[in-house]
N, C-alpha and C positions, 0 to 999 in steps of 0.2 A: 185732756183736764186744761183748765185755764192756766195761763203763765202769770207768775206772781212777781217777777224781776223788775219790770219797769214800776210797777206800782210800789214795792218795797223801796226801791231805790228814790221814787218820787215822796215817799213819805219821810224818809231820811233827809231828802232835800228840804222839805217844808219845815223839819225840826231845825235845819241849820239857817232857815231865812232870816230870823232876827239879828243872828250874829253878821250874817252876810252883808246886812243892809247897814250895819253900824260900822263895819270894817270896811266897806266898798270892795267886797270881794268880787273879781271879775266874772265874766260871763261863764256858763256852764254847758256840757253837753251830756245828754243821758242817751243812752243806746247800747247796742251790742256791739263787740269787738268783731270787726270785718277782716283784720289781717294786719300785717306789719310791713314796713320797709325799713330793713336794717341800713341800706346805704344812706339813706336820708334821716335815719333815725325817728320815724313816724309810726304812730299808730292809727288806724282807719277805725272810725265808729259809724255804724249805721244807727241814726236816731229812730224811734218808734214812728216818727214822721219825718219826711224829707230825705235829701241826698246824704250819702256817705261823705264824711269829711276827714281829712287828715290832720293828726294833730301833733306837732313837734315834742319830741321828749328829751330832756336834758338831764344834767347829771344832778340837777336840783330838783327835779320832779319826784314828788313823794306817792308812793303806790301802796295804798292800804286795803286788805281784804277784811270783809264782813260777811256774817252769816246771814242768808236770806232771812227778810224781815227784821234785820237789827237796825235799830233807830239812833244808837248811841256810838258816836264815832270814838269815845274812850274804849271800846269793846273791840276795835279794830286791830288788826295783826299786819305789822309792816312786813311787806313781801318785795321781792324783784320784779323788775319789769317782765324779766324771763319767765316768771311764773304764772303771767297773765296769757290766757288761751282764746283763740278765736271761738266765738260763741258766748264768752262770758259777758255779763252785763255790768256796764260802767257808768259812774258818774265822775265827769272830768271838769274840775275847774281849771279855766283858763286865765294866763297872764293878761293883764290889762291890754285890750286893742291889739291882740295876737292870738294867733291859733297855736299857742304853746301850752303844753299842760303844766299847770302848777301842782296839781293833786289829782291822782285816779283812785276813786273808791271802786274795789271790785267786788262782785258777787258772782262766784264759780258756777258755771252752768252746771257742772255736775251737782254741786250742793243744792242748786236751785232744783233741779230735776228730783232729787232724793227728797227735798222738802215738800215739793208738790205731789209726789205720789204718796207720801206719808199721810198729808192733809186729805187727799182725796179718798185714801181708804178710810180714814177717821170719818169723814163725811157719810161715807156708805155704811160704815159700821154703827155709828152712833146718830145716824140722822134719818129723817124720814122726808118724804117729798109729795107734793100734790096740788091741786087747784084749791084756793080759798073758796069755802062754801059759805062760812058764816063766822062773825067774831062776836064775843060776847064775854065781857068782863076781861079776865086775864086768860081767856082760852080762844084759839083760833080752830076751827072746824075744816079740814082739807078733805078733799075727795079724789080719789085716785082708781083709775081703771087698770086692771090687768088685761089680758088678751081676751078673755071673757067676760070677767065680773067687775063690780065695784066695790071698794071698800071706803070706809071713814076712818080718819087719822085725827089726832087729837094734838095741839101744841099748846102746851102750858107756858105762859110768860111770867116774868117776873120784872121789878126793878133793875135787876142785873143782867137782863137779856140785852144782847147788843143787835141792833139792826141795820141792815144795809139793803139800798135797792139800786137794781139795775138802772143806768141811765139810758135816754134814747140814743139808738144807733151803736152802743155799747155791746161787745161781745165776750168781754172778759169778766169771768166770775170775780176776779180779783180786784177789778176796778169798781165794783159796786160802791156806792156812796152811803156814808152815814145816813140813818132815816129814824123812824120811830113807827111806834105802834099806829098811830093815826093815819099813817099815808097807806096802809095796807088795805086794799079794796077786794071786795067779792070779784072772783074771776082771774086774780092775780095767781101766777105760779110762785110757790114758796118752798123754800128747803130750810129746815131747822134741824140743828144737833145739839146734843145735850145726854142728859140721863135718860135712856130709853127703856120703856117697859118689855117685860119679859115676851110678851105676845107681839111687840114690834108696832102696837097701833097707837102709841102714845110717847111724845118726848117732853120732858120738862126742859126748856131751851136755854141755852147759854148764848146761842147765835141764831139768827134768823136772817136769811137773803131772799128777796122776794122782787118781782118785776112784772111788767105787762109785756107779753110776747104774742107774736103772731106764727102762724104756721102756713106755709104755701104749698102746694102740690101741683105738679104737672109734667108733661114731657119736655126734654131739653130739646130745644131747636136751634141752637147755636153754642159753641165752646169757644172762647176766647183764650188761648193759652197764655199769651204775653201778659194780657191784664188779668188772668186768674179769675175770669168770670165767665158765666154761663147765661144763657137767656132760656127760659121756659115759657110754655103757654098755660098760664093760670088757670087752673080748672075752675076755680070759682068765679073769674071774670071773663075768662076767653081772651085776655089782652096778654101782649108780651111783657115779661117780668125779669129784669136783670138781676143777677144774685152775684154780688162780689164775695169772694173767699180770701181770708187774711190767713197769717200764720198761726192765729188762734182757732181758726175753723176747725172743726172736725168734719172727716169725711168717713162713712160707713157704708158697706154694702150688705143688704140683707140676703140670707141664704134663698134657695129656690124652695119657697114653703110648699108650692102645688106638689113637687116632688117627693118631699117629706111627709104629706098628709097621708094617714092610712086611707085604704077605700072605703068610701061613704063618710069621710070626715067633713067636718064643717066647723066654721067659728060659731062657738057656742055648745051649750049642753056639757055632758060630762066628758073628761079627758081619760083614755085608757092608759094606765101605767103598769107594766109587769102584770098582765092579766087580771088586774083590779080596775075599778073606776075610782076617780076622785072628783070632788065638785069642781066647776069651771073657776070657781073663786079662788082655788089654790094654784091657779096657772101662774107662771112667772109673767110679771108685767114687762113692758117694751122697754123700760128704762133699764132693767137688769139685763134683758138680753143684750141691748144695744152696748152696755159696758163690757161684755163679755166678748163682741165681736173686735178683732182687730182692725186697727185704722186702714184705711183705704187710701190711694191717692187722687189727687184732682185729675192728673193724666188719664186716670181709669174712666172717667165719665165720657161717655157717648152721645152724640145725637140719637134722639129718640127714646132714650132711657128715661123711665118714670122716675121722679125723685120727689121727696117730701124735705122741706127746709124748715128750720126754726129760726128766729130772729126777734130781736126787740123792736118794738114799734117805733119806726124812725119818722124822720121828716120828710121823705119821699114816698110817693104811692108807687112808682114805677121801678123802685130798685129798693134792695135789702142786702144787709150784709150777714152772711150765715154764722150761726154758732154751730149748728149741726146739719149737715146734709145727708140724707139716706138714700142711696142709690138702690136701684132693682127693686122699687117700692110698689110694683103694681098690685102685689098681692096684699099688702098693707092697705092700699087704698081700696081694694074689693072688699075686703072684711070690714072697713068703716062703713063703705057704702049699703053692705048687707045689714049692719046693726041699725043703720038709720032707717032702713026700710023694714027693720022689725024681725031679720031674720038672725036668730041667736042672740037678740039683745036682751040683757037680763032684765028680771023684773024690776020695775021702778026707775029704770032709766029714762023712760020719756021724758023729753024736755030737758034733759041734762046735757051741758056742754055744747050749746047752740052757737057760742059767739067764737070768733076767730081768735080770741086769745086763750082759749082752752089748750094747756099745754102739760106734758110730763105725765108717763106712766100709762100710756095706751090710747085707743081711740074713743071718741065720745060725739054723738051728734052729727056723724056723716062727715063729708067732704069738708064743708065750713069749720068742723072742730076737729078734724083730724090733726093728732098732736104728737110731737116728739120732745125728748127733753131739751129744753132751752137753758137751764142753769146746770153747768158741767164744772164741778170743783177740781 
């Protein structure tokens, strides 16, 4: 799931900006606590970008704790510096021209994890996701593919609906920027949550998050553990593609589908369940399946392994930053190829999902449209 800590602290900082400008508040550092040095009375903070810095703590340093997402310092709780733990996210105001902490605003990593988990569950429970197929008035039509079938979803919006859009090269769900209905385009991936219909096919949206994404697939040709980067041979272009992973990137490994498939089974048609058959339309979609698979580690990736990667559309054609990387993806790519060739492809799917920005909820349109979730709350 996406991390909310730095974003929440950033919002808090923006809220304090006018006062800071008026009272000449000194420089600040935003990041995660990387440890302490008791002998020198220092706290180490690793910023979101940049090197770890050591900041002096004095008897006058004010330490406050706020709940994740809280923007009002009046609701902060005074705590002791000994209550701050490694991994907590902090906003540190510094004394003028000195690496000395004047005030430390803390968001507990435990509280952040609980908030993120609850928010992710709410998005899954009250939300729907898919690819924008059309906009008309106050409705957005989405299409979403399960492992075999395609369904249409409806998002009803109003004047009270809040919109956010992924920024280029961003991988954080929480960092999506304020936007509006006018910026949503056909082909964008979109998630919406609000009041959900009983059949799960419509949401009256309180919140909408969307973006333009790419999906890349290919075998790993090199693994750089120190840089936390892999190189693949892009199946679409045949050229090398560098894939950077960050602390917000998710790594999943698919099970061995070939071993799980019953004799004569194939992608498409009906699915046997407990002696009966059910239409392929009822099959679970890829998004749901990936949500249930436990996280894997970067160190588990090996040269020669087939992977599929989702990313925002960035500024470079030869490097992307992974939102989600799915390993052991050979069977997934084969299924997409068969659908593209017409094997097991549901009726009416011809011509759907031909662009590289197709994302979320299954495969569509062959390798150029192979897609995995890009927006992960």
